C-alpha positions as CSV (number, residue, x, y, z in Angstrom):
1,M,-287.5,-56.6,18.6
2,P,-289.7,-58.9,16.5
3,L,-286.7,-60.1,14.3
4,S,-283.3,-60.9,15.7
5,G,-279.9,-60.6,14.0
6,A,-280.0,-64.3,13.3
7,D,-283.3,-63.8,11.6
8,F,-282.0,-61.0,9.3
9,A,-279.0,-63.2,8.5
10,A,-281.2,-66.0,7.4
11,I,-283.3,-63.7,5.3
12,W,-280.3,-62.3,3.6
13,L,-278.7,-65.7,2.9
14,T,-282.1,-66.9,1.5
15,L,-282.3,-63.9,-0.9
16,Q,-278.8,-64.6,-2.0
17,L,-279.6,-68.2,-2.6
18,A,-282.8,-67.5,-4.4
19,S,-281.2,-64.9,-6.6
20,L,-278.3,-66.9,-7.7
21,T,-280.3,-70.0,-8.2
22,T,-282.8,-68.1,-10.4
23,V,-280.0,-66.7,-12.7
24,L,-278.5,-70.2,-13.0
25,L,-281.7,-71.9,-13.6
26,L,-282.6,-69.5,-16.5
27,A,-279.3,-70.2,-18.0
28,L,-279.7,-74.0,-17.6
29,G,-283.4,-74.2,-18.1
30,T,-283.6,-72.1,-21.4
31,P,-281.9,-74.7,-23.7
32,I,-283.5,-77.6,-22.0
33,A,-287.0,-75.9,-22.5
34,W,-286.1,-75.2,-26.1
35,W,-285.1,-78.6,-26.8
36,L,-288.3,-80.1,-25.1
37,A,-290.6,-77.6,-27.1
38,H,-289.1,-78.4,-30.5
39,T,-287.5,-82.0,-30.5
40,R,-289.2,-85.0,-32.0
41,S,-286.9,-87.5,-30.2
42,W,-288.2,-90.3,-28.2
43,L,-286.1,-89.0,-25.4
44,K,-288.6,-86.0,-24.9
45,V,-290.9,-87.9,-22.7
46,P,-288.4,-89.6,-20.3
47,I,-286.3,-86.2,-20.1
48,G,-289.5,-84.2,-19.5
49,A,-290.5,-86.7,-16.8
50,L,-287.0,-86.4,-15.2
51,V,-287.2,-82.6,-15.2
52,A,-290.8,-82.7,-13.6
53,L,-289.7,-85.3,-11.0
54,P,-289.3,-82.7,-8.1
55,L,-292.9,-81.9,-8.5
56,V,-294.0,-85.3,-7.1
57,L,-290.9,-86.5,-5.3
58,P,-290.5,-85.6,-1.5
59,P,-287.9,-82.9,-1.1
60,T,-286.2,-85.2,1.5
61,V,-285.7,-87.9,-1.0
62,I,-284.0,-85.4,-3.5
63,G,-281.9,-84.1,-0.6
64,F,-280.9,-87.5,0.6
65,Y,-279.7,-88.7,-2.9
66,L,-277.9,-85.4,-3.6
67,L,-276.2,-85.7,-0.2
68,V,-275.0,-89.2,-1.0
69,A,-273.8,-88.2,-4.4
70,M,-272.0,-85.1,-3.2
71,G,-270.6,-86.8,-0.1
72,P,-267.0,-87.9,0.3
73,H,-267.7,-91.4,-1.1
74,G,-270.1,-90.3,-3.8
75,P,-269.2,-89.7,-7.5
76,V,-269.7,-85.9,-7.3
77,G,-268.0,-85.7,-4.0
78,Q,-265.0,-87.7,-5.3
79,L,-264.7,-85.4,-8.3
80,T,-264.8,-82.2,-6.3
81,Q,-262.3,-83.5,-3.9
82,S,-260.0,-84.6,-6.8
83,L,-260.3,-81.0,-8.1
84,G,-259.3,-79.6,-4.6
85,L,-262.8,-78.2,-3.9
86,G,-263.6,-80.3,-1.0
87,T,-267.2,-81.6,-0.6
88,L,-270.4,-79.6,-1.3
89,P,-272.7,-80.8,1.5
90,F,-273.0,-78.2,4.4
91,T,-271.8,-75.4,2.1
92,F,-273.6,-72.6,0.3
93,A,-272.6,-74.1,-3.0
94,G,-274.2,-77.3,-1.9
95,L,-277.4,-75.3,-1.3
96,V,-277.3,-73.9,-4.8
97,V,-276.9,-77.4,-6.4
98,G,-279.8,-78.7,-4.5
99,S,-281.9,-75.6,-5.2
100,L,-281.1,-76.1,-9.0
101,F,-282.5,-79.6,-8.9
102,Y,-285.5,-78.8,-6.7
103,S,-286.8,-75.7,-8.6
104,L,-285.8,-76.8,-12.2
105,P,-289.4,-77.7,-13.2
106,F,-290.7,-74.3,-12.1
107,V,-288.4,-72.6,-14.7
108,V,-288.3,-75.2,-17.4
109,Q,-292.1,-75.8,-17.9
110,P,-293.2,-72.1,-18.2
111,L,-290.3,-71.6,-20.7
112,Q,-291.4,-74.7,-22.6
113,N,-294.9,-73.6,-22.7
114,A,-293.8,-70.1,-24.0
115,F,-291.6,-71.6,-26.7
116,E,-294.3,-73.9,-27.9
117,A,-296.9,-71.1,-28.1
118,I,-294.7,-69.2,-30.4
119,G,-294.8,-71.9,-33.0
120,S,-292.5,-72.2,-36.1
121,R,-294.0,-69.5,-38.3
122,P,-292.2,-66.5,-36.8
123,L,-288.8,-68.4,-37.0
124,E,-289.5,-69.3,-40.6
125,V,-290.2,-65.7,-41.6
126,A,-287.0,-64.6,-39.9
127,A,-285.1,-67.3,-41.7
128,T,-286.3,-66.1,-45.0
129,L,-284.8,-62.7,-44.1
130,R,-281.5,-64.4,-43.7
131,A,-281.4,-64.1,-39.9
132,S,-279.1,-66.6,-38.2
133,P,-280.4,-68.9,-35.6
134,W,-279.0,-66.8,-32.8
135,D,-280.5,-63.7,-34.4
136,C,-283.8,-65.4,-34.6
137,F,-283.6,-66.4,-31.0
138,V,-282.6,-62.9,-29.6
139,S,-284.8,-60.8,-32.0
140,V,-287.8,-63.0,-32.3
141,V,-288.1,-65.6,-29.6
142,L,-286.9,-63.6,-26.5
143,P,-289.4,-60.8,-27.1
144,L,-292.3,-63.2,-27.9
145,A,-291.5,-65.5,-24.9
146,R,-291.1,-62.6,-22.4
147,P,-294.1,-63.5,-20.3
148,G,-292.8,-67.1,-20.0
149,F,-289.4,-65.8,-18.8
150,L,-291.2,-63.5,-16.3
151,T,-293.2,-66.4,-14.9
152,A,-290.2,-68.8,-14.8
153,S,-288.2,-66.1,-13.0
154,V,-290.8,-65.4,-10.5
155,L,-291.7,-69.1,-9.9
156,G,-288.1,-70.1,-9.6
157,F,-287.1,-67.4,-7.2
158,A,-290.3,-67.9,-5.0
159,H,-290.0,-71.6,-4.9
160,T,-286.3,-71.4,-3.9
161,L,-287.3,-69.0,-1.0
162,G,-289.6,-71.6,0.5
163,E,-287.3,-74.7,0.4
164,F,-286.9,-76.8,3.6
165,G,-286.5,-80.5,3.0
166,V,-283.7,-80.2,0.5
167,V,-281.7,-77.5,2.2
168,L,-281.9,-79.0,5.5
169,M,-280.7,-82.4,4.2
170,I,-277.8,-80.9,2.2
171,G,-277.0,-77.7,4.2
172,G,-278.0,-78.6,7.7
173,N,-278.4,-75.7,10.1
174,I,-275.2,-73.6,10.1
175,P,-275.7,-70.0,11.1
176,D,-274.6,-67.4,8.4
177,K,-273.7,-70.3,6.0
178,T,-276.6,-72.6,5.3
179,R,-279.4,-71.5,7.7
180,V,-282.2,-70.2,5.5
181,V,-285.5,-68.7,6.4
182,S,-287.4,-72.0,6.3
183,V,-284.8,-73.6,8.7
184,Q,-285.0,-70.5,11.0
185,I,-288.7,-70.9,11.3
186,F,-288.3,-74.5,12.3
187,N,-285.7,-73.4,14.9
188,H,-288.1,-70.9,16.4
189,V,-290.9,-73.4,16.6
190,E,-288.6,-76.0,18.2
191,A,-287.6,-73.4,20.8
192,M,-291.3,-72.4,21.2
193,E,-290.6,-68.9,20.1
194,Y,-293.9,-68.6,18.3
195,A,-293.8,-64.8,18.0
196,Q,-290.5,-64.8,16.0
197,A,-291.9,-67.7,13.9
198,H,-295.0,-65.7,13.1
199,W,-293.0,-62.8,11.9
200,L,-291.0,-64.9,9.4
201,A,-293.8,-67.2,8.3
202,G,-296.2,-64.3,8.0
203,G,-293.6,-62.6,5.8
204,M,-293.2,-65.6,3.6
205,L,-297.1,-65.9,3.4
206,L,-297.4,-62.4,2.3
207,F,-294.7,-62.5,-0.2
208,S,-296.1,-65.7,-1.7
209,F,-299.5,-64.0,-2.0
210,L,-298.1,-61.1,-3.7
211,I,-296.2,-63.3,-6.2
212,L,-299.4,-65.0,-7.2
213,L,-301.1,-61.7,-7.6
214,V,-298.3,-60.5,-9.9
215,L,-298.5,-63.6,-12.0
216,H,-302.3,-63.4,-12.1
217,F,-302.5,-59.9,-13.4
218,K,-299.6,-60.2,-15.7
219,G,-301.2,-63.2,-17.3
220,R,-304.7,-61.4,-17.9
221,P,-305.3,-59.7,-21.2
222,P,-305.6,-56.0,-21.2
223,M,-309.1,-54.7,-20.5
224,K,-311.0,-53.3,-23.4
225,V,-312.6,-50.0,-23.2
226,A,-315.9,-49.6,-24.8
């Protein structure tokens, strides 16, 4: 059999992690992207750079500092322990936290671009019709920014699927708990089980290619018929 029970368990855990992370990233990234798209504060540049930091920072560096912060002697770890939650490293919750940091720019930047492309004119028109800020956002911004939300969701989900350095540093290699697909591929390669590694890696390659195709065709304008 090409894939073992451990492989399917890693796939299922990875899908759970990517789905939950994407939902949380949309909830967290939307207000950040909205603020970055409209603020005139001098903090826009440093905060924008901070959000984009995972694009250039090695994943192991992010994982290391998150591991220190969430460990028993770190500030986050001491807080979670005082709340009776234990520590986050080597748990599924820890993987979620690491994924949020690592995939944040892949959600915030498409949303920020979408919000900036809308401009202020539609919101001003809605305001003249006595629409509340929440009504403006729901009735005007969300429909106009739908392509941005689609791109952010797909990129956030796909990027989380392919994590390795961050999840290995924070979660380790615990079966059915923190062992995701990327770590399982690494395990197969270490054990020289190249056939199983090919199946998992090939599946990730095909999925990533399909994701890029979807984003490409969704971003193209409709063809005009002469």
